[in-house]
N, C-alpha and C positions, 0 to 999 in steps of 0.2 A: 834556131838558137834559143837557149833557155837562160834566163837571167833572173836574179833576185834583187828586187828593189827594197833594201832594208828600211829606207825612210818611210815608204808607204806600206811596207810589209806586203808587197804584191809579187807573186810569182808569175812572170811572163813566159808563156810557152809559144814560141814562134818568133819571127823577125821583130826587132824592137819597134820598127815603124808601124807594122800591122800585126800585132800578136794574135795568135789563134785563140788563146784562152788566157784570162786573167784570174788567178786564184790567190786568195788571201793566204799568205805564208803562215800566219798564226794558226789558221784553221787546219792547214796541212800538218803542221807540227802537232797540233792538238789531236787530230785524228790518228796520227801515227802513235802517239802515246797511249791513247785510249784503246786502240786495237792491240797494242802490245800488252796492256793490262788484261784485255779479254783473253788473249792467248795464254798468259800466265795463269789466269783463273780457270780457263778451260783445262789446262794440264793438271791443275790441282783437283778439279772435279773428276777427271778421268782416273787419277791415281789414288784418291782418298775415298773413304766411305767404309761400309761394312765389309767390303771385300777390297782390302788394300792391295794395290798393284804398284810395283816399282816402275819408275819412268822408263827404263830401258825395256822392260817387259811390255809396257803399254805401246812403246814405239814399235817393237817387234810385231805386236798384234796388228797395229795399223798398217804395217808393211806386209802383212799376210804371212808372217813367220812365227806367230805365237801359238801356244798350245790351245787345245779346244776350250778349256774353261776361261782362260784369259781373253781369247778372241770373243767369246760369247759376252763376257762382262763389258769389254771395251767397245766392240763393234755393234753389238745388238742392244745393249742396255744403255750405255752412257753416251756414246758418240752422237746418235740421233737426237737424244734429249738435249745435249749441250748445243748442238747446231740449231735445233728448233727454238731454244731459248734466245739465242743470238738473233735469229731471223725475226721472231715475233716481237722481241724487244725493239728492234729497229722499226718495224711496221707501226707499233703503237706510238713510238716516239715521233715518227714522221706525221702520223695522223694528228697527234696533239699539236705539233708545230703548225700544221695547216689551219686548224680551227682557231688556235690562239692568234694567228696572223689574220684570219678572216674576221674575227670578232674584235681584235685589238685589245684583248683582255687576257691576262695570264690564267684566269679561271676558266677560260673557254675551251676546255678539253672534252673529248667525247665521253669520258666517264663521269664528268660533272653535269653536263647538259643533256644527258639522257640517251645519247646515241648508242652507247654500249649496252644499256639496259634494253633498248629497242632491239638490238641485235640478239640479245639473250632471249627476248620474247619470241622473235621470229624463229630462233633455233629450237626452243622447247615446244613451240606449236607444231613444227614439223616433226620433231622427235617423238613427242608424247601423244599428240592428237592425230596427226596424219600418218605416223609410223614410217617416216622417211629414213633413208640411209644417210651416210656421211656427206655425200654430194648434195642431196636434197637439204640436209641440215645447213650446209654452208650457204646454199642459195637462200634458204629461209632467213638466216642471220643477216645476209646482205640486204634482202628485201625489208626486213624489220628495221634495220639501221637506217636505210635510205628513207623509208616512210617516216620514221620518227624525226629524222633530220629536217625533212621538208615541213612536217607539222610544226616543229619548234620554230623554224625560221618564219613560217607563215604567221604564227600567233605572235611572234615577237617583232615582226616588221611594222614600222610606222612611217607612212609616207614614202614607202619604197626603200627605206633604209633600216638596217638592223643595228640596234644599240647593244653594246656589250653586256651591260648590267641587266637590261631587260631580257636579253636572250638567255642569260644564265638563270635568272629567276624563273622564266617560263620553262627552261630545260629541266630544272630541279623539280618543278611541279609535274611535268610530264613523266619524268623518271620515277617519281613517287607513285603515280597512277599505274605505270607499267609494272613496277615492282609488286604492287598488289595483285595485278593480273597474273604475274608469274607465280606468286604464292598460291593463288586459286587453282591454277593449272596443276601445280605440284600436289595440292591437297586432293584433287579429283583423280589423280593418276593412281595406278597400283603401287603398292609399297615398294616393290622391286624397282619399278621404273622411276619412282620419286627419289629413291636413294641414289640411283645411278645419275639422274639429272642433277641432284643436289651436289653430289661429289664433283660432277663436271662443272656445275655453276660456281664452285669455289675457285676455279682456275687451277687446273691440275695438269702437270707435264708428265705424270706417271704413265707408263705403258706406251710411250711414244715409239713408233717404228720408223724405218726408213721410208715406207710408203706414205706415212703421215707427213714426214718432213718434205718429201719430194712433191706431194700434192700442195702443201703450203708454199713451197718455193715457186712452183709454177703459177699459182694464183697471185702471189705477191709480186711477181715480175711485172704483171700488167699494171698494178696500182703504183708500184714504185716508179715505173717508167712515167706514169701520168703525173706523179708528184714532181719528178725532175723537170718535166715539160712545163709545169705550172709555176716552177720556182721563180723564173724571171718576171712573168706578168704579175704575180702576187707581190713581188717586191715593189713593182711600179705602183700597184694599188695602195701601198702604204702611204703615199703622199697625198691621198685623197681621191674620192671618186671623180670629181670634176676634172682634176688634173690628169688622172689616168684616162678618162674619156677623151680629153683633148689630145693626148698622145697616141690615140688610135686604139686603145684597149676596149674590147667588148666586155664591160664590167659584169653584166648579168651572166653572160656565158661562162666567164671565168669563175664566178661565184658558184654557179651550178656544177661546173666541172670539179671545183675544189671540194664541194660537198660530197659528190659521188666518190671521188678518190679518197678523201679522208674517212668517210664511212666505210668504204671498201676495205681499207687497211685495218680498221677496227673490227669489222665484221669477219674478216679472214682469221684474225687472232681469236675472236670469240668462238667462231665455229670450230676451230681446231682444238683448242684446249679450254674453252670457257672464258668468261669475263675476267680480265686481270686489270685491276685498278692501279692508280698512282703513276705508272710509267708514262702514260700520255700526258699527265698533268705536270710532272716534275722534270722529265728529261729535256724538253725544249728550253725551259728556264735555266736549268743548270748549264746546258750547252751554250746558251747566249751569254751567260756570265763568263764562262771559261773562254769563249771565242771573242768576247767583247764586241758582239754583233747585235744589231737591232733588227736584222732580217730573219729569214727562215732558217739559215744555217743548217741545211738538211744533213750534210755530212757529219758534223759534230753531234747533231741531235740524234741521228741513227746510232752512232757509236756509243753515246751515253745511254740510250735506251737499251742497247744490247748488253752493256756492262751491268746496268741496274737489274735487268731481269735475270741474267745469269747469276749475279751475286745473290739475288733473292732466292733463286732455286737452290743454290748451294747451301744457303742458310736453312731453307725449309727441309732439306734432306738430312741435315746434320744436327739440327737443334734438338731433335729427339730421334736418334737412329732407329729405335725399335718401332716407332710410329711416325714416319715422316709426315710433314704437313703439306697441304696443297700450297703451291707457290702464291696463289691469290691471297691467302691469309697473311702471309709475310708482307706482301706489297701493300695490302690495306692497312696493316698495323703501322708500317712506316709512313704510308701516305696520309694517314689521319693526322699525324704530328705536322707533316709538311703543309697539309691543307689548312690547319689551324694557324700556322705561322703566316701563310700567304694571306689568309683572310684578315688577320691583325695588321699585316703590312699594308694591304690595300685600304683598310679602314683609316689608317693614319694619314694616307695621302688625300683623303676627301675632307 
């Protein structure tokens, strides 16, 4: 039996006495609305642009009945790019939610505390110094992000605990040092390789193929599954380490697993299209305010992240059609204003 408790806004799935699953009804409605907006924006992205295509023509191409030109534009150019933006937006947003929950601070996202920069460092080391391919680059991004994460957590730990502000300060310092290493690597590379790595480093969804999307989908499935498995224990940890330990939680193991999963989600996006800022920082906070939740809220967070990255990519392609911008430039521009607002807001609380 399925019933809706409007007073508590809880959707019970299963018998009333022992429901199989309890879901917040507001989160369900929010996710439905957000994914509806994503579908509408995706249709707009498919049909508009330098090659305008009527909705019925796009639908025919998706059904395999379009002409050669329309099918090429819709199926080969636009569809994989839109789907990848949706997928990576969700990955970045979930990563941000994990780290913000882990640090207890809205500034504790992977692009602020250096994990994304570490992933970029690992990727360009493999790409420019070791000459690795796409799979090796993804492995290098994961290794760089995980290494950076553990270095930041080790340097910011005090008496076995990590304080949010201390971690953010250490993360910013490590990120600055890694950024200088990245610049040095680019300066010592050949001009062609440096230009290619710089364009990739701006966060670029251009040239995305179905192979790229399927590889990212396969890699993300592992980390998204890990994030879902960690959702419940991380919510328990929000009441405090002593209480979580008393309830039988292995706090240290959960923290290590959360770091690996969070960095893996970020590293996957970085290795696929380059570093994209702002999404991991803003999406969890927007989702929490919309869902009125103080927990991870992974469903709404993923939907908000997908919508934000897809919207940023639509803007990047259409703000100057003759010379489209990398999506990372748009997200950084918007994210700078959000970051300033968040810093001022946090400063007033102290």
